[in-house]
C-alpha positions in Angstrom: -0.1 -0.1 0.0 1.5 3.5 -1.1 1.9 5.7 2.3 1.3 8.8 0.1 -1.7 10.6 0.7 -1.5 12.3 -2.9 -1.0 9.2 -4.5 -3.9 7.5 -2.6 -5.8 10.5 -3.9 -4.9 10.0 -7.5 -5.7 6.2 -7.5 -9.3 7.2 -5.6 -8.8 5.1 -2.4 -8.9 8.3 -0.6 -11.9 10.6 -1.7 -11.5 14.0 -2.7 -13.3 17.2 -4.0 -11.7 17.2 -7.8 -11.5 20.6 -9.8 -9.8 19.0 -12.9 -7.9 16.0 -13.9 -5.9 14.8 -17.2 -3.6 12.2 -17.8 -0.8 14.2 -16.2 -2.2 16.4 -13.3 -4.9 16.2 -11.0 -6.4 19.3 -9.0 -8.4 18.9 -5.8 -9.6 21.3 -3.2 -7.5 21.3 0.0 -8.9 20.0 3.0 -7.1 22.4 5.4 -7.9 25.6 2.9 -6.8 28.9 4.2 -9.4 30.8 2.4 -12.6 29.7 0.1 -11.7 27.7 -2.9 -8.2 27.0 -2.1 -7.1 24.1 -4.1 -3.7 21.9 -5.0 -2.4 20.9 -8.2 -0.2 17.6 -8.1 1.3 15.5 -10.7 -0.3 12.1 -11.0 3.4 10.5 -10.9 4.4 10.9 -7.3 7.3 13.4 -7.7 8.6 14.4 -4.4 10.1 17.9 -4.9 10.4 20.8 -7.6 14.0 18.9 -8.3 12.7 15.7 -9.6 10.0 17.3 -12.3 11.1 17.1 -15.5 10.5 20.5 -17.9 7.6 18.9 -20.0 5.6 18.0 -17.2 6.6 21.1 -15.3 5.3 23.3 -18.0 2.2 21.3 -18.2 1.6 21.7 -14.3 2.4 25.6 -15.2 -0.4 25.8 -18.0 -3.0 23.6 -15.9 -2.5 25.7 -12.8 -2.8 29.1 -14.9 -5.8 27.9 -16.7 -7.3 26.9 -13.2 -6.4 30.1 -11.1 -8.2 31.9 -14.4 -11.4 29.7 -13.6 -11.3 30.0 -10.0 -10.9 33.9 -10.1 -13.8 33.9 -12.3 -16.0 31.8 -10.6 -15.2 33.1 -6.7 -14.7 36.7 -7.7 -11.9 36.8 -5.4 -9.8 40.1 -5.0 -6.3 38.2 -5.9 -4.2 35.2 -6.0 -1.3 33.3 -4.5 0.7 30.0 -6.0 2.9 28.7 -3.2 5.1 25.5 -3.5 7.5 24.1 -0.8 10.5 21.7 -0.9 11.9 19.8 1.7 11.2 20.2 5.7 13.4 23.4 5.9 11.1 24.7 2.7 7.9 23.9 4.8 7.0 20.8 2.6 4.4 19.0 4.5 3.5 15.8 2.2 6.5 14.5 0.3 4.3 14.5 -3.3 5.1 17.9 -5.2 2.3 20.0 -5.1 1.1 23.8 -6.0 -1.2 25.7 -3.7 -3.9 27.8 -5.6 -5.1 30.4 -2.8 -7.9 32.9 -3.9 -7.4 36.1 -1.6 -10.1 38.3 -0.5 -9.7 41.7 0.6 -9.7 41.3 4.5 -9.0 37.6 4.6 -7.1 36.1 7.7 -3.9 34.3 5.6 -1.0 36.0 5.0 2.7 35.3 3.9 5.2 37.2 5.6 9.0 37.2 5.4 11.6 39.3 6.7 13.7 40.7 3.8 17.4 40.6 4.6 18.2 43.3 1.7 21.7 42.0 0.9 24.5 44.0 -0.5 24.6 44.2 -4.5 28.2 42.3 -4.3 26.2 39.3 -2.3 23.4 39.1 -5.2 26.2 38.8 -8.0 27.9 36.3 -6.1 24.8 34.2 -5.5 23.8 34.9 -8.9 27.3 33.5 -9.8 27.0 30.6 -8.2 23.5 29.9 -9.4 24.6 30.1 -12.9 27.4 27.9 -12.3 25.3 25.3 -11.5 23.3 25.4 -14.8 
């Protein structure tokens, strides 16, 4: 038996309120929704993090997510939208199956994404950019 809750949703073993599905992705309502209409978009194939996603599936996942976000905006008349995706424990990932949160936002809702910017000096930004370019 597969222990991954999202794989169990994909297989139909665990019920879900599906928004969309095709041969490659499934979208369903988040049972721990932070706002009305909050849903997840996941690959059918078990991929734990963004790092394991191939470019073709990544493109399809984002294309479907974009289409669904537009539909949610129209259907729910929300005031904005957040997309959120986390990787690994340090990144806040709670379910080890890649998932993209689509979170409709409403003026005055209680959900918030807060961060404390460090405002690094330009030299540090250039150093980090060079290290990432070097890993390409």
